[in-house]
C-alpha positions in Angstrom: -4.5 -16.0 11.8 -1.6 -18.1 13.0 1.6 -18.0 10.9 4.9 -19.7 10.7 6.6 -16.5 9.6 6.0 -14.0 12.5 9.2 -12.1 12.0 8.8 -11.9 8.2 5.2 -10.5 8.6 6.5 -8.0 11.1 9.0 -6.7 8.6 6.2 -6.4 6.0 4.1 -4.5 8.5 7.1 -2.2 9.2 7.4 -1.6 5.5 3.8 -0.6 5.4 4.4 1.9 8.2 7.2 3.4 6.1 5.0 3.7 3.0 2.2 5.3 5.0 4.8 7.7 6.4 6.0 8.6 2.9 2.4 9.3 1.8 1.7 11.4 5.0 5.0 13.3 4.4 4.0 14.1 0.8 0.5 15.2 2.0 2.1 17.6 4.5 4.4 19.0 1.9 1.5 19.7 -0.4 -0.6 21.4 2.2 2.2 23.5 3.4 3.0 24.7 -0.1 -0.5 26.1 -0.9 0.6 29.6 0.0 3.5 29.6 -2.5 1.4 28.3 -5.4 1.7 30.5 -8.5 -1.1 31.2 -10.8 -0.7 30.5 -14.5 -2.1 34.0 -15.1 -0.9 36.9 -12.8 -4.4 38.3 -12.5 -7.9 36.9 -12.7 -10.3 39.9 -12.5 -13.4 37.9 -13.0 -12.3 35.1 -10.7 -13.0 32.7 -13.4 -11.5 29.2 -13.6 -7.8 29.2 -13.2 -5.5 26.2 -12.7 -2.8 26.8 -10.2 0.3 24.6 -10.1 1.9 23.8 -6.8 5.6 24.7 -6.8 8.2 23.0 -4.7 11.4 24.4 -3.2 14.6 23.0 -4.6 15.7 19.9 -2.8 12.4 19.4 -1.0 12.4 15.7 -2.0 15.8 14.8 -0.6 14.4 13.1 2.6 12.4 10.7 0.4 15.5 8.6 -0.5 16.1 7.2 2.9 12.4 6.8 3.6 11.9 4.7 0.5 15.1 2.8 1.2 13.7 1.8 4.6 10.5 0.5 3.1 12.4 -1.5 0.5 14.9 -2.9 2.9 12.2 -4.3 5.2 10.6 -6.1 2.3 13.9 -7.6 1.2 14.6 -8.6 4.8 11.2 -10.2 5.1 12.2 -12.6 2.2 15.5 -13.5 4.0 13.5 -14.0 7.2 11.3 -16.5 5.4 14.3 -18.5 4.2 15.8 -18.4 7.7 12.6 -19.6 9.4 12.1 -22.5 7.0 15.6 -23.8 7.5 15.7 -23.1 11.2 12.4 -25.0 11.8 13.9 -28.0 9.9 17.0 -28.1 12.2 19.4 -26.1 10.0 22.9 -25.6 11.3 24.3 -22.3 12.5 26.6 -22.3 9.5 23.7 -22.7 7.1 21.6 -20.0 8.8 24.5 -17.5 9.0 25.0 -17.4 5.2 21.4 -17.9 4.1 19.6 -15.5 1.9 16.3 -15.8 0.0 17.3 -16.6 -3.6 16.3 -14.0 -6.2 17.8 -15.4 -9.4 16.9 -16.0 -13.0 15.1 -19.3 -13.7 18.1 -21.1 -15.1 20.3 -20.1 -12.1 17.8 -20.9 -9.4 18.3 -24.7 -9.2 22.1 -24.2 -8.8 21.7 -21.7 -5.9 23.1 -23.0 -2.6 20.4 -21.0 -0.8 17.6 -22.6 -2.9 19.1 -26.1 -2.3 19.2 -25.5 1.4 15.6 -24.4 1.6 14.4 -27.3 -0.6 16.4 -29.8 1.6 14.5 -28.4 4.6 11.0 -28.7 3.1 11.0 -30.1 -0.5 7.4 -29.2 -1.0 8.2 -25.5 -0.7 10.6 -25.5 -3.7 8.0 -25.2 -6.4 6.3 -22.3 -4.6 9.6 -20.3 -4.5 10.4 -21.3 -8.1 7.0 -19.9 -9.1 7.5 -16.8 -7.1 10.9 -15.9 -8.8 9.8 -17.1 -12.2 10.7 -14.6 -14.9 13.3 -12.9 -12.7 15.7 -10.9 -14.9 17.8 -7.8 -14.9 15.1 -5.5 -16.4 13.2 -2.5 -15.0 9.9 -4.2 -15.7 10.7 -7.1 -13.4 9.3 -6.2 -10.0 11.6 -8.6 -8.0 14.7 -7.3 -9.8 13.7 -3.7 -9.0 13.1 -4.6 -5.4 16.5 -6.3 -5.2 18.4 -3.5 -6.9 16.8 -0.8 -4.8 17.8 -2.7 -1.7 21.4 -2.9 -2.9 21.4 0.8 -3.8 20.1 1.7 -0.4 22.8 -0.4 1.3 25.7 1.2 -0.5 24.4 4.7 -1.1 21.1 6.7 -1.0 18.2 5.9 -3.2 18.1 9.2 -5.0 15.0 10.6 -6.7 15.7 11.8 -10.2 12.3 13.4 -10.9 9.7 14.6 -8.3 6.6 16.3 -9.5 3.1 16.9 -8.2 0.1 15.6 -9.9 -2.1 18.0 -8.0 -3.6 21.2 -9.2 -5.9 23.7 -7.5 -8.8 25.0 -9.6 -10.3 28.4 -8.6 -14.1 28.6 -8.3 -16.5 31.3 -7.2 -18.3 31.1 -3.9 -21.6 30.6 -5.6 -20.2 27.5 -7.4 -19.5 25.4 -4.3 -22.5 23.2 -4.7 -22.2 23.0 -8.4 -18.5 23.0 -9.2 -17.2 22.4 -12.8 -15.6 19.0 -13.6 -11.9 18.9 -13.0 -9.1 16.4 -13.7 -8.5 13.5 -11.3 -6.3 14.5 -8.4 -7.2 18.2 -8.6 -8.9 20.2 -5.9 -11.1 23.3 -5.7 -10.2 26.6 -4.0 -11.8 30.0 -3.6 -9.1 32.7 -4.1 -9.4 36.0 -2.3 -6.6 37.8 -4.0 -3.6 37.5 -6.2 -0.5 39.4 -5.1 2.5 39.1 -7.4 1.3 35.8 -8.6 0.8 34.3 -5.1 -2.7 33.0 -4.5 -4.1 33.5 -1.0 -6.7 30.8 -0.1 -8.0 32.4 3.1 -11.6 31.8 2.2 -12.5 28.2 3.1 -15.0 26.0 1.3 -18.2 25.4 3.2 -18.3 21.9 4.9 -20.9 19.7 3.2 -20.7 21.5 -0.2 -19.8 19.3 -3.2 -16.5 21.1 -3.7 -15.6 20.5 0.0 -16.5 16.8 -0.2 -14.5 16.4 -3.4 -11.4 17.9 -1.7 -11.8 15.5 1.3 -11.7 12.5 -1.1 -9.3 13.8 -3.7 -6.0 12.1 -4.5 -4.4 15.5 -4.9 -1.6 14.7 -2.5 -0.1 12.0 -4.6 3.4 13.0 -5.7 5.2 11.0 -8.3 8.8 10.2 -7.5 10.8 8.4 -10.2 14.2 6.7 -10.3 15.9 6.6 -13.7 18.4 3.8 -13.0 16.0 1.1 -11.8 12.3 1.9 -12.3 12.8 3.6 -15.6 10.2 6.3 -15.1 7.6 4.4 -13.2 5.9 5.9 -10.1 7.6 4.7 -7.0 4.7 4.7 -4.4 2.5 2.3 -6.4 5.5 0.1 -6.9 6.2 0.0 -3.2 2.6 -1.2 -2.6 3.1 -3.8 -5.4 6.3 -5.1 -3.8 4.4 -5.4 -0.5 1.6 -7.4 -2.2 4.2 -9.7 -3.8 6.0 -10.5 -0.5 2.8 -10.8 1.5 1.3 -13.3 -1.0 4.4 -15.4 -0.9 4.3 -15.6 2.9 0.6 -16.5 2.8 1.2 -19.2 0.1 4.1 -20.8 2.1 2.0 -20.7 5.3 -0.9 -22.4 3.5 1.4 -25.2 2.2 3.1 -25.8 5.6 -0.3 -25.9 7.3 -1.4 -28.4 4.7 1.7 -30.6 5.3 1.2 -30.4 9.1 -2.5 -31.5 8.7 -1.5 -34.4 6.6 0.9 -35.8 9.2 -0.5 -38.9 11.0 
């Protein structure tokens, strides 16, 4: 589909690449740490059901800060690119374009914003769409646009630092004969067939049989999701779902603006 906001859409696409990269990185971390998983019980003579928590080495999540910052910055930059393209297409001056940002402000402050006034002067019909987009903006963790804006500012001046990183994944031990009829397990968990327990370390050398119910479950499991939380902005919310939410918000705005501009163009004599 044609768009008036090619550069903005490219920035959103770049953000999606970063988010996918984060998820792949977390998946790799999980797979590589199977061998250092520690059983809740040191021995399991009957090889009965045992849940195994995946442990992480100290500092393993440090690379996540810059990766998340890159995703955030591309989304915030996409909003600025939207503002720039609107004003540029309407013949905006170099001085206007040089200082132009997409306005993320509370409802009462938005009409007074020089950036908002410049955008509305370029295409008045776009003003209500932007006002609706930022409606409810406030300095509070539950405000998605505020969180996006704050994380972008944090990333510009320092690293976005994870305060809590924990795995939602657990491996549940089953016997070989239970591969086709495994017991129910919690969402996100996977099955494994332990061969031995040595000083608490679980060796998973025996693979599940391809095509078995346990194998198919593992292929579709959300086990690799790791929750990363930031105390100062997101107030304990999971970051990766938030990144996808930010992406949806920015993408929808671009689509709404495109639709309005195409409508205006079609109505011209």
